[in-house]
KOLVO-879833 format. One record per residue (C-alpha): residue number from 1; residue in one letter; y, x, z. Coordinates in Angstrom, 3 decimals. Each point is the difference from the previous one (the first is absolute). Layout:
<sites>
SITE:seq:type:py:px:pz
SITE:NUM:A:Y:X:Z
...
</sites>
This chain:
<sites>
SITE:seq:type:py:px:pz
SITE:1:X:0.039:0.013:0.168
SITE:2:X:3.301:1.474:-1.328
SITE:3:X:2.735:-0.503:2.443
SITE:4:X:3.722:-0.329:-0.484
SITE:5:X:1.915:2.261:2.206
SITE:6:X:2.784:-2.842:0.263
SITE:7:X:2.060:2.243:2.929
SITE:8:X:2.884:0.365:-3.172
SITE:9:X:-0.672:-2.818:-1.705
SITE:10:X:3.045:-2.213:-0.975
SITE:11:X:0.125:-3.235:1.716
SITE:12:X:1.596:-2.693:-1.100
SITE:13:X:2.731:-1.369:2.580
SITE:14:X:-1.586:-3.429:1.843
SITE:15:X:-3.046:-0.137:-1.456
SITE:16:X:-1.429:-0.352:3.726
SITE:17:X:0.642:-1.623:2.725
SITE:18:X:2.554:1.218:2.882
SITE:19:X:-2.610:0.763:2.668
SITE:20:X:0.994:-0.805:3.628
SITE:21:X:-1.171:1.246:3.244
SITE:22:X:1.259:-2.435:2.537
SITE:23:X:3.966:0.403:-0.974
SITE:24:X:-0.273:3.395:-1.637
SITE:25:X:-0.443:0.441:-3.584
SITE:26:X:-2.017:2.734:-1.389
SITE:27:X:2.120:1.650:-2.884
SITE:28:X:-1.501:-0.237:-3.400
SITE:29:X:1.235:3.703:-0.238
SITE:30:X:-2.771:0.749:3.110
SITE:31:X:-2.575:-1.357:-2.076
SITE:32:X:0.519:1.126:-3.051
SITE:33:X:0.194:3.451:1.663
SITE:34:X:-3.365:-0.601:2.180
SITE:35:X:-1.625:-1.294:-3.449
SITE:36:X:-0.142:3.737:-0.823
SITE:37:X:-2.934:-0.174:2.850
SITE:38:X:-2.099:-3.096:-1.354
SITE:39:X:-0.865:0.963:-3.684
SITE:40:X:-1.543:-2.699:-1.796
SITE:41:X:-0.700:-1.540:-3.709
SITE:42:X:2.914:-2.317:0.522
SITE:43:X:3.367:0.122:1.359
SITE:44:X:-0.322:-3.586:1.849
SITE:45:X:-2.871:1.441:1.940
SITE:46:X:1.771:3.285:0.954
SITE:47:X:2.905:-1.921:1.404
SITE:48:X:-1.920:-2.105:1.405
SITE:49:X:-1.687:2.486:2.154
SITE:50:X:2.666:2.149:0.484
SITE:51:X:1.974:-3.304:1.396
SITE:52:X:-2.965:-0.530:2.109
SITE:53:X:-0.200:3.416:1.333
SITE:54:X:4.003:-0.160:1.351
SITE:55:X:-0.442:-3.440:1.239
SITE:56:X:-2.907:1.245:2.282
SITE:57:X:2.181:2.933:1.012
SITE:58:X:3.021:-2.041:0.764
SITE:59:X:-2.254:-2.212:1.957
SITE:60:X:-1.078:2.750:2.174
SITE:61:X:3.690:1.267:0.586
SITE:62:X:1.421:-3.364:0.811
SITE:63:X:-2.963:-0.149:2.740
SITE:64:X:1.043:2.821:1.711
SITE:65:X:3.567:-0.658:-0.248
SITE:66:X:-0.972:-3.149:2.169
SITE:67:X:-2.455:2.405:2.347
SITE:68:X:3.344:1.939:0.524
SITE:69:X:-1.097:3.061:-1.810
SITE:70:X:2.790:0.990:-1.838
SITE:71:X:0.675:3.069:1.885
SITE:72:X:-2.747:1.479:-1.777
SITE:73:X:1.591:1.857:-2.998
SITE:74:X:-2.603:0.482:-2.379
SITE:75:X:-0.953:-3.685:-1.449
SITE:76:X:-3.793:1.405:-0.927
SITE:77:X:-0.348:0.856:3.897
SITE:78:X:1.281:-3.761:0.735
SITE:79:X:-2.327:-1.132:-1.996
SITE:80:X:-2.514:2.013:1.418
SITE:81:X:1.413:-1.198:3.409
SITE:82:X:-0.218:-3.776:-0.622
SITE:83:X:-3.580:0.529:-1.298
SITE:84:X:-1.481:1.496:2.636
SITE:85:X:1.785:-2.145:2.758
SITE:86:X:-0.976:-3.354:-1.789
SITE:87:X:-3.185:0.234:-1.476
SITE:88:X:-2.843:-0.587:2.799
SITE:89:X:-2.803:1.339:-1.674
SITE:90:X:-3.224:0.678:2.424
SITE:91:X:-2.449:2.370:-0.754
SITE:92:X:-3.672:-0.675:-1.490
SITE:93:X:-2.781:-0.361:2.257
SITE:94:X:-3.218:1.793:-0.173
SITE:95:X:-1.356:-3.628:-0.542
SITE:96:X:2.336:-0.396:-2.978
SITE:97:X:-1.155:3.499:-1.401
SITE:98:X:-3.519:-0.916:0.292
SITE:99:X:0.035:-2.898:-1.523
SITE:100:X:2.191:1.306:-2.868
SITE:101:X:-2.800:2.593:-0.316
SITE:102:X:-2.610:-2.434:-0.093
SITE:103:X:1.405:-2.484:-2.663
SITE:104:X:0.992:3.261:-2.479
SITE:105:X:-2.670:2.302:-0.039
SITE:106:X:0.431:0.830:-3.496
SITE:107:X:3.571:1.682:0.996
SITE:108:X:-2.076:2.270:2.368
SITE:109:X:-2.268:2.176:-2.192
SITE:110:X:-0.117:3.596:-1.375
SITE:111:X:0.814:0.316:-3.542
SITE:112:X:-2.725:0.062:-2.168
SITE:113:X:-0.258:3.293:-1.798
SITE:114:X:-0.957:0.540:-3.704
SITE:115:X:-1.002:2.830:-2.182
SITE:116:X:0.785:-1.285:-3.580
SITE:117:X:-0.112:1.586:-3.101
SITE:118:X:1.629:-1.642:-3.128
SITE:119:X:0.933:0.321:-3.611
SITE:120:X:2.972:-1.417:-1.416
SITE:121:X:1.006:-0.915:-3.358
SITE:122:X:3.612:0.097:-0.221
SITE:123:X:2.474:-2.714:-1.554
SITE:124:X:3.403:-0.924:0.938
SITE:125:X:0.709:-3.480:1.566
SITE:126:X:1.928:-1.529:-3.156
SITE:127:X:-2.180:1.607:-2.584
SITE:128:X:-2.539:-2.956:-0.779
SITE:129:X:-1.811:1.729:-2.725
SITE:130:X:-0.583:2.882:1.489
SITE:131:X:-1.315:-1.743:2.990
SITE:132:X:-2.112:-1.804:-2.061
SITE:133:X:-1.331:2.778:-1.623
SITE:134:X:-0.709:2.132:3.428
SITE:135:X:-1.322:-3.039:1.155
SITE:136:X:-2.814:0.175:-2.643
SITE:137:X:-0.488:3.586:0.306
SITE:138:X:-0.126:-0.058:3.820
SITE:139:X:-2.875:-2.868:-0.577
SITE:140:X:-2.110:2.351:-2.434
SITE:141:X:0.041:2.468:2.296
SITE:142:X:-1.007:-1.876:2.535
SITE:143:X:-3.002:-1.161:-1.455
SITE:144:X:-0.749:3.308:-0.700
SITE:145:X:-0.041:0.851:3.628
SITE:146:X:-2.327:-3.304:0.466
SITE:147:X:-2.305:0.758:-2.055
SITE:148:X:-0.455:3.399:1.120
SITE:149:X:1.042:2.057:-3.263
SITE:150:X:2.750:1.910:1.168
SITE:151:X:1.204:1.497:3.449
SITE:152:X:3.365:-0.518:1.970
SITE:153:X:0.747:3.234:0.449
SITE:154:X:-0.059:0.565:-3.750
SITE:155:X:2.018:-3.174:-1.031
SITE:156:X:2.817:0.429:2.503
SITE:157:X:0.630:3.770:-1.143
SITE:158:X:-0.103:-1.211:-3.362
SITE:159:X:1.880:-3.309:0.163
SITE:160:X:1.993:-0.555:3.211
SITE:161:X:3.686:0.208:-0.006
SITE:162:X:0.104:0.632:3.550
SITE:163:X:0.425:3.681:1.540
SITE:164:X:-3.480:-0.936:1.775
SITE:165:X:-1.357:0.877:-3.397
SITE:166:X:-0.563:3.329:0.842
SITE:167:X:-2.239:-0.842:3.602
SITE:168:X:-1.897:-2.327:-1.922
SITE:169:X:2.165:-2.705:0.276
SITE:170:X:-0.536:-0.041:3.995
SITE:171:X:3.366:-1.270:1.805
SITE:172:X:-1.615:1.319:3.471
SITE:173:X:-0.009:-2.575:3.251
SITE:174:X:2.520:-2.858:-0.321
SITE:175:X:0.546:-2.746:2.456
SITE:176:X:2.284:-2.895:0.157
SITE:177:X:3.411:0.681:-0.933
SITE:178:X:-0.407:3.217:-1.947
SITE:179:X:0.021:-1.181:-3.721
SITE:180:X:1.535:-2.686:-1.735
SITE:181:X:-0.536:-3.749:1.011
SITE:182:X:-1.695:-0.807:-3.388
SITE:183:X:-2.353:2.327:0.274
SITE:184:X:-0.798:0.295:3.959
SITE:185:X:-0.461:-3.865:-0.009
SITE:186:X:-3.040:0.061:-2.054
SITE:187:X:-1.248:3.451:0.677
SITE:188:X:-0.210:-0.539:3.464
SITE:189:X:-2.461:-2.881:-0.315
SITE:190:X:-2.479:1.695:-2.028
SITE:191:X:-3.143:1.636:1.308
SITE:192:X:-1.497:3.507:-0.750
SITE:193:X:-1.145:0.683:-3.529
SITE:194:X:1.700:-0.706:-3.457
SITE:195:X:2.230:-3.216:-0.271
SITE:196:X:-1.169:-1.584:-2.869
SITE:197:X:3.155:-1.855:-0.767
SITE:198:X:3.472:1.520:-1.340
SITE:199:X:3.116:-0.252:2.534
SITE:200:X:3.336:-0.017:-1.238
SITE:201:X:2.973:1.314:1.346
SITE:202:X:3.691:0.402:-1.229
SITE:203:X:-1.137:4.136:-1.195
SITE:204:X:-2.934:-1.677:-2.347
SITE:205:X:-3.834:-0.215:0.219
SITE:206:X:-2.069:1.605:2.825
SITE:207:X:-3.996:0.329:0.145
SITE:208:X:-0.841:0.276:3.512
SITE:209:X:-2.729:1.644:1.821
SITE:210:X:-0.114:-0.230:3.953
SITE:211:X:-1.890:3.090:1.330
SITE:212:X:-0.047:-0.763:3.361
SITE:213:X:1.532:-2.936:2.365
SITE:214:X:0.465:-0.315:3.748
SITE:215:X:0.408:-2.692:1.253
SITE:216:X:2.656:-0.681:2.949
SITE:217:X:-0.939:-1.047:3.252
SITE:218:X:1.603:-2.319:2.441
SITE:219:X:2.123:1.989:2.523
SITE:220:X:-0.600:-0.448:4.103
SITE:221:X:2.717:-2.134:1.475
SITE:222:X:1.192:2.503:2.304
SITE:223:X:0.827:2.230:-3.077
SITE:224:X:2.375:-2.532:-1.529
SITE:225:X:1.466:-1.695:2.955
SITE:226:X:3.536:2.007:-0.023
SITE:227:X:-0.206:-1.595:-3.908
SITE:228:X:-0.533:-3.394:1.160
SITE:229:X:2.605:0.472:2.662
SITE:230:X:2.727:0.998:-2.130
SITE:231:X:-0.376:-2.284:-2.863
SITE:232:X:-0.485:-2.876:2.347
SITE:233:X:3.021:0.805:1.721
SITE:234:X:1.791:0.694:-2.824
SITE:235:X:-0.774:-3.582:-1.502
SITE:236:X:0.972:-1.938:3.149
SITE:237:X:3.136:1.852:-0.201
SITE:238:X:0.292:-0.997:-3.569
SITE:239:X:-0.449:-3.371:0.674
SITE:240:X:2.449:-0.277:3.342
SITE:241:X:2.771:1.621:-1.919
SITE:242:X:-0.057:-2.707:-3.253
SITE:243:X:-0.109:-2.916:3.082
SITE:244:X:2.632:1.457:1.683
SITE:245:X:2.099:0.486:-3.050
SITE:246:X:-0.645:-3.519:-0.957
SITE:247:X:1.097:-1.177:3.199
SITE:248:X:2.715:1.802:-0.709
SITE:249:X:1.175:-1.220:-3.088
SITE:250:X:-0.390:-3.584:0.988
SITE:251:X:2.549:0.924:3.237
SITE:252:X:2.488:1.847:-2.200
SITE:253:X:-0.109:-1.899:-3.381
SITE:254:X:-1.028:1.461:-3.372
SITE:255:X:1.603:-1.095:-3.490
SITE:256:X:-0.283:1.200:-3.249
SITE:257:X:-3.171:1.530:-0.367
SITE:258:X:-3.587:-0.850:1.304
SITE:259:X:-1.139:1.513:2.692
SITE:260:X:-3.644:1.083:-0.123
SITE:261:X:-0.715:2.070:2.663
SITE:262:X:-1.780:3.024:-1.016
SITE:263:X:-2.501:1.811:1.997
SITE:264:X:2.399:2.838:1.265
SITE:265:X:3.041:0.945:-1.821
SITE:266:X:1.561:2.296:2.522
SITE:267:X:-3.313:1.074:2.231
SITE:268:X:-1.459:1.924:-3.444
</sites>
C-alpha cells in the first residue's frame, strides 16, 4: 500500500468542520502540522487521525488544569502525571495469568525449526509471461525430481536464481519470521521430504525440500509467566485508558471529529 505524505499537502480552507474540545478550538493549522505524523492513502483520513490525536491531548491537558497541575511546565510531564493519578489499573493476579496460559496454548511454544533447500525460478511480480514460463519450467523440474530422474542439488546448481545454489539449494535452518510471509507460511506447514507442489512468491516459483523438521514444544508456565503478566497488564491499561478518555470526552464535549478511541495514542 502506497501512503501519501500529507504533511506538506495543500488543504482547501473549510474542507473540514471546526474541531472543539469544550470551548477550545483546535486550530486547523495545528491539525495540518500534525498530519505529517499520520500518513494515509487519503488526506481526509490523515486529517481525521491528526485531529483525534490533538483532541485526546487537549482532553488530558484540560483535565490536568482541573486537577491543578498547571505548575508542571512540560506538557508531556503533565499528561503523564494525569494518567498516573487517574488510571487505576490493578495488577493481573496469578489466577488471571494461569487462565490465560491455559486458554492460549498455541502462543507459548518454542519455534518450529526446519532445514530447507529450494530452487528459485525467478520472475518479476509484474512479468506475467515470464512467471507463466517459469511455472511451466518448475513443473518439469519437479516432475523429474519426483520420478527420480534428477538430483535436487544438481538442479539447484544449474537452474536456481538464488545464491543458495552454491550450497545445492540449502537455505540452512529457518524458523518463523526469518523469510517472507508468502514463502514461510506454506513451508512451515510441510513435513520432511520434497514438496510435490510449487510455491509462488514475489520472487518467482520455488521447488522446496524439507531436509529436517523439529517441531516446537509447549513452554512451561513458569517460563512464560513474566511475558503473560506484562501482556495482561498492558491490555488492562489500554482498556482503562480508552474508558477514561471516553468519560473525559463525554464530560468535556467534543465537536467536529468522531472520537473513536484507539488503544493507546499517547502511551506507545
